C-alpha positions in Angstrom: 73.9 25.4 -4.9 75.1 22.7 -7.3 75.6 19.3 -5.7 79.2 18.1 -5.7 80.3 15.3 -8.0 82.0 13.6 -5.1 80.7 13.2 -1.5 84.3 12.9 -0.2 87.6 13.8 -1.9 91.1 13.2 -0.5 94.2 14.3 -2.3 97.7 13.3 -1.1 96.3 12.6 2.4 99.1 11.8 4.9 99.0 11.0 8.6 102.1 10.3 10.6 101.8 9.6 14.3 104.9 10.9 16.2 107.2 8.6 18.1 106.6 8.0 21.8 108.8 6.5 24.5 107.5 3.0 23.7 106.6 3.3 20.0 108.4 4.5 16.9 106.8 7.0 14.5 104.2 5.4 12.3 102.9 6.7 8.9 99.3 5.5 9.0 98.3 7.1 5.6 100.8 7.5 2.8 99.4 10.0 0.3 95.9 8.6 -0.1 94.0 9.8 -3.1 90.3 8.9 -3.0 87.1 10.1 -4.6 83.8 8.8 -3.2 81.0 9.4 -5.7 77.9 11.2 -4.5 74.9 8.8 -4.1 76.9 5.6 -3.9 77.3 2.9 -1.3 81.1 2.9 -1.1 83.1 0.1 0.6 86.3 0.9 2.3 88.1 -2.3 3.1 91.4 -3.4 4.4 93.1 -5.6 7.0 93.5 -4.4 10.6 96.0 -1.5 10.8 95.6 -0.6 7.2 94.6 3.0 7.9 90.8 2.9 7.6 90.0 4.2 11.1 92.6 6.9 10.7 90.9 8.0 7.5 87.5 8.0 9.1 88.7 9.9 12.2 90.2 12.6 10.0 86.8 13.0 8.3 85.1 13.2 11.7 87.5 15.8 13.1 89.0 13.4 15.7 92.4 13.2 14.2 94.5 16.0 12.6 96.0 15.1 9.2 99.7 15.7 8.6 99.3 17.0 5.1 97.1 16.7 2.0 93.6 18.0 1.2 90.1 16.6 2.2 86.7 17.8 1.1 83.4 16.6 2.5 80.4 17.5 0.3 82.6 20.1 -1.5 83.7 21.7 1.8 87.4 21.8 2.6 87.9 20.5 6.2 90.6 23.2 6.9 88.8 26.2 5.4 85.2 25.2 6.4 85.6 22.7 9.3 82.2 23.1 10.9 80.3 22.9 7.5 82.4 19.9 6.5 81.6 18.0 9.8 77.9 18.9 9.5 77.8 17.1 6.2 78.6 13.7 7.7 77.1 11.4 10.2 79.6 8.8 11.7 78.7 5.6 13.3 81.9 4.4 15.1 82.9 0.9 15.6 82.9 1.1 19.4 79.6 1.2 21.2 79.3 4.5 23.0 75.9 5.0 24.5 74.5 7.3 27.2 73.3 4.6 29.5 71.3 6.8 31.8 69.3 8.4 28.9 66.4 6.9 27.0 66.8 6.6 23.2 64.4 9.5 22.8 66.5 11.7 25.1 69.7 10.6 23.4 68.5 11.6 20.0 67.1 14.9 21.3 70.4 15.8 22.9 72.3 14.9 19.8 70.0 17.0 17.6 70.5 19.9 20.0 74.3 19.6 19.7 73.9 20.0 15.9 71.5 23.0 16.4 68.5 21.2 14.9 65.4 23.2 16.0 62.8 21.2 18.0 60.2 21.6 15.3 62.6 20.0 12.7 63.7 17.0 14.8 62.8 13.5 13.5 63.3 11.6 16.8 60.3 9.3 16.6 60.7 8.8 12.9 64.3 7.7 13.3 63.5 5.4 16.2 60.6 3.8 14.3 62.7 3.3 11.2 65.4 1.5 13.1 63.0 -0.7 15.0 63.4 1.1 18.3 60.0 2.8 18.5 58.8 0.6 21.4 62.0 1.3 23.3 61.9 5.1 23.0 61.4 5.6 26.7 63.5 2.7 28.0 66.9 3.3 29.5 69.7 2.8 27.0 71.4 0.5 29.4 68.5 -1.9 29.1 69.0 -2.3 25.3 70.8 -5.2 23.7 74.0 -4.7 21.8 72.3 -4.8 18.5 69.7 -2.2 19.6 72.5 0.1 20.9 74.2 -0.1 17.5 71.0 0.8 15.7 70.6 3.7 18.2 74.0 4.9 17.1 72.9 4.9 13.5 69.9 7.0 14.5 72.1 9.5 16.4 74.3 9.9 13.3 71.3 10.8 11.2 69.6 13.4 13.5 71.0 16.4 11.5 70.1 15.1 8.0 73.6 14.6 6.8 74.1 13.8 3.1 76.9 11.4 3.9 76.7 8.5 6.4 79.9 6.7 7.5 79.4 3.2 9.0 82.5 1.7 10.7 81.9 -2.0 11.2 78.1 -1.4 11.8 77.1 -5.1 12.0 79.8 -6.4 14.3 78.2 -8.5 17.0 74.7 -8.1 15.4 72.6 -11.2 14.7 71.3 -12.0 11.2 67.9 -10.6 11.6 69.0 -7.3 13.0 71.7 -7.1 10.3 69.0 -7.5 7.7 66.9 -4.7 9.2 69.9 -2.4 9.4 70.8 -2.9 5.8 67.3 -2.4 4.7 67.3 0.9 6.4 70.7 1.9 5.0 69.7 0.9 1.5 66.5 3.0 1.9 68.6 6.0 2.9 70.8 5.5 -0.1 67.8 5.4 -2.4 66.8 8.8 -0.9 70.2 10.2 -2.0 72.4 9.6 1.1 76.0 8.6 0.3 77.0 5.6 2.4 80.6 4.8 3.3 81.0 1.3 4.8 83.9 -0.5 6.4 83.2 -4.1 7.2 85.0 -7.5 7.7 82.0 -9.2 6.3 83.2 -9.2 2.7 80.0 -10.8 1.4 78.1 -7.7 2.7 80.4 -5.4 0.8 80.2 -7.5 -2.4 76.4 -7.4 -2.2 75.8 -3.8 -1.1 78.6 -1.7 -2.5 78.6 0.0 -5.9 82.3 0.8 -5.6 85.0 -0.6 -3.3 88.4 0.7 -2.3 90.9 -1.6 -0.7 93.5 0.0 1.6 96.7 -1.8 2.7 99.5 -0.4 4.8 98.3 3.2 4.4 97.9 3.1 0.7 94.9 2.6 -1.7 95.8 -0.5 -3.6 92.5 -0.7 -5.6 89.4 1.5 -6.1 87.0 0.3 -8.7 83.3 -0.6 -9.3 82.6 -3.8 -7.5 82.0 -5.9 -10.7 85.2 -4.6 -12.3 87.2 -5.4 -9.1 85.9 -9.0 -9.1 87.0 -9.4 -12.7 90.6 -8.6 -11.7 91.0 -12.3 -11.1 90.8 -14.0 -14.5 90.3 -17.3 -12.8 87.5 -19.8 -12.7 87.2 -23.2 -10.9 85.5 -26.4 -12.0 84.5 -28.5 -9.1 83.9 -32.2 -10.0 82.1 -34.7 -7.8 83.6 -38.1 -8.9 81.5 -41.2 -9.1 84.1 -43.0 -6.9 86.2 -41.3 -4.2 89.7 -40.3 -5.2 92.7 -41.1 -3.0 95.1 -38.7 -4.8 94.8 -35.9 -7.3 95.0 -37.4 -10.8 97.3 -36.1 -13.5 95.3 -33.5 -15.4 98.0 -32.4 -17.9 98.2 -28.6 -18.1 95.8 -28.1 -15.2 96.3 -28.3 -11.4 93.7 -29.9 -9.2 93.1 -30.1 -5.5 91.1 -32.5 -3.5 88.7 -30.7 -1.1 87.8 -32.1 2.3 84.4 -33.3 1.0 86.1 -35.4 -1.7 85.4 -33.1 -4.6 88.1 -32.3 -7.1 88.6 -28.6 -7.8 90.4 -27.5 -10.9 91.4 -23.9 -11.5 92.2 -22.3 -14.8 92.6 -18.9 -16.5 89.5 -18.0 -18.4 91.6 -16.5 -21.2 93.7 -19.6 -21.6 91.3 -22.5 -21.4 87.6 -23.4 -21.2 85.4 -25.6 -18.9 85.2 -28.2 -21.7 89.0 -28.4 -21.9 89.1 -29.0 -18.1 86.4 -31.7 -18.4 88.3 -33.4 -21.2 91.4 -33.5 -19.0 89.4 -35.0 -16.1 87.9 -37.7 -18.3 91.3 -38.5 -19.8 92.6 -39.1 -16.3 90.0 -41.8 -15.8 87.7 -39.9 -13.5 84.0 -40.5 -14.0 81.9 -37.4 -13.3 78.9 -37.7 -11.0 78.2 -34.0 -10.8 80.0 -30.7 -11.4 79.8 -27.0 -10.7 81.7 -23.9 -11.6 82.8 -21.1 -9.3 83.9 -17.5 -10.0 86.2 -15.6 -7.7 84.6 -13.6 -5.0 85.6 -10.5 -3.1 87.6 -12.5 -0.5 89.8 -13.8 -3.3 90.5 -10.3 -4.6 91.0 -9.0 -1.0 93.6 -11.6 -0.2 95.4 -11.2 -3.4 95.8 -7.4 -2.9 96.5 -7.3 0.8 98.6 -10.3 1.7 101.8 -11.8 0.4 100.1 -15.1 0.0 101.0 -17.5 -2.8 97.6 -19.1 -2.6 95.7 -15.8 -2.7 94.9 -16.2 -6.4 93.8 -19.8 -5.9 90.0 -20.0 -5.5 90.3 -23.8 -4.9 91.7 -23.3 -1.5 89.6 -24.8 1.3 
């Protein structure tokens, strides 16, 4: 069987939650079109309430779509629902653990639910890979929050799914555990597993994801390779450390400056309209002696804010 070009495809996906006595009807997804390339680490970002969880829950079979088409690993979720669900492993945002089981028992039960024969189960391998080998026979209730989250990743992988969906996987996890988790996830991706990630840690998405989609108010407002998305903001910033502290922002002619809390002067400009040298000339002409300087390019947070919030400063990388 030929491998699909896209691990997940959504066309015209709509989800409307009906009105209740206390809440009006809400359209959580408004005709979402999305193609997630096979073999990628794909970031699905957006503010709270944007529709990310609804999208994931439709993939997982927990929410019924109102209209549209969805395919997981080439399998239509309406025509082949069991095959489609078998192609994904989902790690939900909420911690849900069988506290009276051991990690070994939890993985064996999960594998049994997916019909994985005993001889093909990878219980000890998964526990070891996620740093839980020495906790295999401890009760889950004795595990820390970070360990429980890693156990949930292991449970999502018991049936060898080609697609792994991680919904806020590092929430509440310390730095060391987060690094271990990402090392494992990147290793899975190198083995061919497609990873779909939602996270509020935008630096994680910028570092890890090949492609990023940003969802806002139920619509996809951007879906591009990460580098291309970052180039959307044709803005750079020169940050000058003056020899003597400045009380006010000097007149910089065509450029706008802002004093940061640490006393440095940040000057933003459009890359296509000016150069760093032009900015420095304006700073010197204003009588500012330069002790040190640095340049800053926009990061994913700048792009995210520009696309998801009606914020006049969203395109301003000099904001504190």
